[in-house]
matplotlib code that plots the C-alpha trace (Angstrom):
import matplotlib.pyplot as plt

x = [45.0, 45.8, 49.3, 49.8, 48.7, 51.1, 53.9, 53.2, 53.2, 56.5, 58.1, 56.8, 58.1, 61.6, 61.6, 60.2, 57.1, 54.0, 50.8, 47.8, 44.9, 41.4, 40.8, 44.2, 43.4, 40.1, 41.7, 44.5, 42.1, 40.0, 43.1, 44.5, 41.3, 41.6, 44.1, 41.3, 39.3, 39.3, 40.6, 38.2, 38.9, 37.1, 38.4, 41.9, 42.2, 41.0, 43.5, 46.4, 45.2, 45.2, 48.8, 49.9, 47.9, 49.4, 52.8, 55.6, 57.6, 55.3, 56.4, 58.0, 58.0, 56.4, 56.1, 56.0, 55.1, 58.2, 60.4, 58.4, 58.7, 62.4, 64.6, 66.3, 69.6, 68.0, 65.2, 65.9, 63.3, 65.3, 64.9, 61.1, 60.7, 62.8, 60.7, 57.7, 59.5, 61.9, 62.2, 64.0, 66.8, 65.9, 67.1, 66.7, 69.9, 71.8, 70.5, 72.5, 70.9, 70.7, 68.5, 66.3, 65.8, 64.6, 62.2, 60.8, 60.2, 58.4, 56.1, 55.0, 54.2, 52.1, 50.3, 49.6, 47.9, 46.0, 44.6, 43.7, 41.7, 39.8, 39.0, 37.6, 35.5, 37.2, 37.6, 37.3, 40.3, 40.0, 40.8, 44.3, 47.5, 45.9, 47.7, 45.9, 46.5, 46.2, 46.0, 46.5, 49.9, 50.6, 51.5, 50.8, 50.5, 49.7, 48.2, 48.6, 44.9, 41.6, 39.7, 36.5, 37.0, 35.0, 32.6, 35.4, 37.2, 40.9, 44.1, 46.5, 50.3, 52.1, 55.7, 57.8, 61.0, 63.5, 63.0, 65.8, 64.2, 60.6, 61.3, 62.8, 60.0, 56.8, 55.9, 57.3, 57.7, 58.4, 55.4, 53.2, 54.3, 53.6, 50.2, 49.2, 50.2, 48.1, 45.2, 45.6, 45.8, 42.8, 40.7, 40.6, 40.4, 41.5, 44.6, 46.5, 50.2, 50.6, 54.1, 55.1, 58.1, 59.5, 61.0, 57.9, 55.0, 53.9, 52.4, 51.3, 49.2, 49.1, 46.0, 46.0, 43.5, 44.3, 42.3, 44.4, 47.8, 47.6, 50.0, 52.7, 52.8, 52.5, 56.2, 55.6, 52.5, 54.7, 57.2, 54.4, 53.4, 57.0, 57.4, 54.1, 55.1, 58.4, 56.7, 54.0, 56.5, 59.0, 61.7, 64.4, 65.8, 69.6, 71.5, 72.1, 75.4, 76.4, 75.9, 79.2, 79.7, 77.6, 79.7, 78.7, 77.0, 73.7, 73.8, 74.6, 71.5, 69.2, 66.8, 66.8, 70.6, 70.9, 68.4, 69.9, 73.4, 72.4, 72.7, 69.5, 70.0, 70.4, 67.3, 65.1, 65.4, 64.4, 61.3, 58.1, 55.4]
y = [-125.1, -125.2, -126.4, -123.5, -121.0, -122.5, -122.3, -118.6, -117.8, -119.7, -117.9, -114.5, -115.2, -116.1, -112.8, -110.8, -109.9, -109.3, -111.0, -109.5, -111.8, -110.6, -109.5, -107.7, -105.9, -104.7, -103.3, -101.8, -100.1, -98.7, -97.3, -95.9, -94.0, -92.2, -89.8, -88.4, -87.3, -83.7, -83.2, -84.1, -80.9, -81.6, -85.2, -84.4, -81.4, -83.5, -86.2, -83.8, -82.1, -85.5, -86.1, -82.9, -83.3, -86.6, -85.5, -87.5, -88.3, -90.9, -93.1, -96.3, -98.3, -101.7, -104.5, -103.6, -105.9, -104.9, -106.3, -109.5, -110.4, -109.7, -112.5, -115.0, -113.0, -110.0, -111.2, -111.2, -112.4, -110.6, -107.3, -107.8, -108.6, -105.6, -103.4, -104.2, -103.0, -100.2, -97.1, -97.6, -95.5, -92.7, -94.5, -91.4, -90.1, -93.1, -93.2, -91.6, -88.5, -90.3, -92.9, -90.3, -88.6, -91.9, -92.4, -88.9, -89.4, -92.7, -90.8, -88.4, -91.3, -92.8, -89.5, -89.2, -92.6, -92.0, -88.8, -90.5, -93.1, -90.3, -88.8, -92.1, -92.4, -95.7, -94.7, -92.0, -90.1, -92.2, -95.3, -93.9, -94.5, -94.8, -96.8, -100.0, -101.9, -105.6, -106.0, -109.8, -109.6, -106.1, -104.9, -101.8, -101.5, -98.8, -100.0, -97.5, -97.8, -99.7, -99.3, -100.7, -101.9, -104.4, -104.8, -106.0, -104.3, -104.5, -103.4, -101.7, -101.8, -99.2, -99.7, -97.4, -98.4, -97.2, -98.2, -100.8, -102.7, -102.2, -103.8, -106.8, -107.2, -109.3, -109.3, -107.8, -110.6, -108.5, -106.2, -109.2, -110.7, -107.3, -107.0, -110.6, -109.9, -106.7, -108.7, -111.4, -108.8, -106.9, -109.9, -108.6, -111.2, -109.2, -107.1, -105.4, -104.7, -101.6, -101.1, -97.8, -97.0, -93.7, -92.7, -93.1, -93.4, -96.7, -99.1, -102.7, -104.6, -108.0, -109.3, -111.4, -113.6, -114.4, -117.6, -118.9, -117.6, -117.6, -120.6, -118.4, -116.2, -119.1, -118.6, -114.9, -115.7, -118.2, -115.5, -113.3, -116.2, -116.7, -113.0, -113.0, -116.1, -114.6, -111.4, -113.1, -115.5, -112.6, -114.6, -112.6, -114.4, -114.6, -112.3, -113.5, -115.2, -112.4, -109.7, -110.3, -106.6, -103.5, -102.5, -105.5, -104.7, -106.2, -104.1, -100.9, -101.3, -102.4, -99.8, -101.8, -102.0, -99.5, -101.4, -104.7, -103.8, -101.6, -102.5, -103.2, -99.7, -98.0, -99.8, -98.2, -94.8, -96.5, -98.2, -97.5, -95.9]
z = [-34.7, -31.0, -31.9, -34.3, -31.7, -29.2, -31.7, -32.4, -28.7, -28.1, -31.0, -29.7, -26.2, -27.6, -29.5, -26.6, -28.5, -26.4, -27.5, -25.9, -24.9, -25.9, -22.3, -22.1, -25.3, -24.0, -20.8, -22.8, -25.2, -22.3, -20.6, -23.8, -24.5, -21.1, -22.8, -24.9, -21.9, -20.5, -16.9, -14.1, -12.2, -8.9, -8.4, -9.6, -7.3, -4.4, -5.3, -5.4, -2.2, -0.5, -1.6, 0.0, 3.1, 4.0, 2.8, 1.2, 4.4, 5.7, 8.6, 7.2, 10.4, 10.5, 7.9, 4.2, 1.3, -0.7, 2.0, 2.4, -1.4, -1.5, -2.9, -0.6, -1.1, 0.5, 2.7, 6.5, 9.0, 11.8, 10.0, 9.7, 13.4, 14.4, 12.2, 14.4, 17.5, 16.5, 14.3, 11.0, 9.6, 7.1, 4.0, 1.8, 3.4, 2.1, -1.5, -4.3, -5.8, -9.1, -7.5, -5.8, -9.2, -10.7, -7.7, -8.3, -12.0, -11.2, -8.7, -11.5, -13.8, -11.1, -10.6, -14.3, -14.5, -11.2, -12.6, -15.9, -13.8, -12.3, -15.7, -16.8, -13.7, -12.9, -9.3, -6.7, -5.1, -2.0, -4.1, -5.0, -3.2, 0.2, 2.8, 3.9, 7.1, 7.7, 11.4, 11.5, 9.9, 11.3, 7.8, 5.8, 2.1, -0.5, -3.8, -6.6, -7.3, -6.9, -10.1, -11.6, -15.2, -17.3, -14.4, -12.0, -9.1, -9.8, -8.0, -10.3, -9.8, -12.0, -13.1, -15.3, -17.0, -19.6, -23.3, -23.3, -20.4, -21.6, -25.0, -23.3, -20.8, -21.4, -17.7, -14.5, -11.9, -8.8, -9.6, -10.1, -6.7, -5.0, -6.8, -5.8, -2.2, -2.2, -3.7, -0.9, 1.9, 0.7, -0.5, -4.0, -6.7, -9.8, -10.6, -13.3, -13.8, -16.0, -17.4, -19.1, -21.3, -19.8, -23.2, -25.4, -23.0, -24.6, -22.1, -21.8, -19.2, -17.7, -16.0, -12.8, -10.9, -7.2, -7.3, -10.1, -8.8, -5.0, -4.9, -6.4, -3.2, -0.7, 0.3, 1.1, 3.1, 5.1, 5.7, 7.2, 9.4, 10.6, 11.5, 13.3, 15.2, 16.3, 17.4, 19.5, 21.1, 21.7, 19.8, 18.0, 15.0, 14.6, 12.2, 8.7, 8.0, 5.6, 8.4, 10.2, 11.1, 10.9, 7.9, 5.9, 2.6, 3.7, 6.9, 5.1, 3.0, 5.8, 7.4, 10.7, 10.9, 13.8, 15.9, 14.9, 16.2, 19.2, 22.8, 24.8, 26.4, 23.0, 21.6, 24.2, 22.4, 19.1, 20.4, 18.6, 20.6]

ax = plt.figure().add_subplot(projection="3d")
ax.plot(x, y, z, "-o")
ax.set_aspect("equal")
plt.show()
């Protein structure tokens, strides 16, 4: 029997067919039923008010989880150390408008689910999209939601994608890495990655347990330790080998490029308070 189940799972994975575990199915059903609920006027208004109060142009200085979990092709320890000392460039000015449109659409999908969580009384407005700070690693992070479901406190990471990618996706590796880092940094054992098809609004979930998966993020935790070590010892790492000039592709896409190539005098104006 066990062999037959394993064979079915192997065939499903090859065909990109998602097989929900019993736990996943229960979480999926709970979240799907949220669509039947009426608006939770008070909490939803409070949530939207919080979004406008703190604004969308938040300061992006300092360490951020998304940079720490970047692949080796993109990760730069020098960039991370610089981010603790100097102001970053406004990267929105460098994005194509098509990219900004995609970002904005993703924001609204996040807000839809966050309001659904409120309707289901799975959380309070304060549990949604609030920036957290880990003082030891000098890092800020903003989980999409902390919710209580099935008697467990969970962090939720929401990802939207077009239909072509959605149908080919059983799990979202980068979202899982980010979620696991959030779980580690906030000492939260359970987490959910929620993936939505932008075209049809279908969705699927994967469930994660930090105790069982912490080894997966060990390399990223080591990166944090390396950055902290450089910062405390006042050691500035060397530039990456592919950053030969400030016009190198890697430099053009780096928020800390201006500080990286500036003279000591120029950097004084960029220092964080």
